[in-house]
C-alpha positions as CSV (number, residue, x, y, z in Angstrom):
1,M,64.6,-84.6,-19.9
2,T,63.0,-82.2,-17.6
3,I,60.1,-79.6,-17.5
4,N,59.6,-75.9,-16.0
5,V,56.1,-76.2,-14.4
6,R,55.3,-72.7,-13.2
7,T,53.4,-72.9,-9.6
8,Y,51.5,-70.7,-7.5
9,V,51.6,-71.1,-3.7
10,L,48.4,-69.3,-1.8
11,S,49.2,-68.3,2.0
12,E,47.6,-66.4,4.4
13,S,49.3,-63.3,5.6
14,N,50.3,-64.6,8.9
15,G,52.5,-67.3,6.6
16,A,50.2,-70.3,6.9
17,E,50.2,-71.8,3.4
18,I,46.8,-72.8,1.9
19,G,48.3,-74.7,-0.8
20,T,50.4,-74.9,-4.0
21,F,48.7,-75.2,-7.6
22,T,49.7,-75.1,-11.0
23,N,46.2,-73.7,-12.5
24,L,45.1,-70.3,-11.3
25,N,41.6,-71.5,-11.7
26,E,42.6,-74.2,-8.8
27,L,43.9,-71.3,-6.8
28,G,41.0,-69.1,-7.2
29,D,38.7,-72.1,-6.1
30,A,40.5,-72.8,-2.6
31,F,40.7,-69.1,-2.2
32,V,37.0,-69.4,-2.0
33,A,36.9,-73.0,-0.4
34,H,38.9,-71.2,2.6
35,F,37.5,-68.0,2.7
36,G,33.9,-68.8,1.9
37,K,31.7,-68.0,-1.3
38,G,31.5,-64.9,-0.4
39,Y,34.7,-63.9,-2.0
40,R,34.2,-65.5,-5.3
41,G,34.2,-62.0,-7.1
42,L,37.7,-61.2,-5.2
43,A,38.8,-64.8,-6.3
44,D,38.1,-64.1,-9.6
45,K,39.6,-60.9,-9.9
46,L,42.7,-62.3,-8.3
47,V,42.8,-64.4,-10.9
48,A,42.6,-62.6,-13.6
49,D,45.1,-60.3,-12.4
50,L,47.7,-62.8,-11.9
51,A,46.9,-64.3,-15.7
52,A,47.6,-60.5,-17.2
53,G,50.7,-60.5,-15.2
54,K,49.4,-57.3,-13.2
55,D,50.9,-56.1,-9.7
56,T,48.3,-58.0,-7.4
57,S,50.3,-56.6,-4.2
58,R,47.5,-54.3,-3.2
59,T,44.4,-56.8,-4.1
60,E,46.6,-59.5,-2.0
61,F,46.9,-56.8,1.0
62,V,43.3,-56.4,0.9
63,L,42.5,-59.6,0.6
64,G,45.0,-60.9,3.4
65,V,46.6,-63.3,1.4
66,K,50.2,-63.4,-0.2
67,V,50.9,-65.2,-4.1
68,T,54.2,-66.2,-4.7
69,S,54.7,-67.8,-8.1
70,E,58.1,-70.2,-9.0
71,F,59.3,-72.2,-11.3
72,V,59.3,-76.4,-10.5
73,T,61.6,-78.5,-12.4
74,L,60.3,-82.0,-13.2
75,A,62.1,-85.0,-14.6
76,A,60.3,-86.7,-17.4
């Protein structure tokens, strides 16, 4: 039996990976931890847009990050 899990990879615009997450709130927390507390509002907007399935390319460009999503297969 296998389970497919959606993961989100947060990277800086230069390609340096910040982390891989299965939970969008964790992605937002990692963004704030990496860039600073002053970015909480922007991180929350990015997370909300990702959760709603909106196009986040402009927000990512402004923030200097890239979020990619993929499914990972886990064996149970």
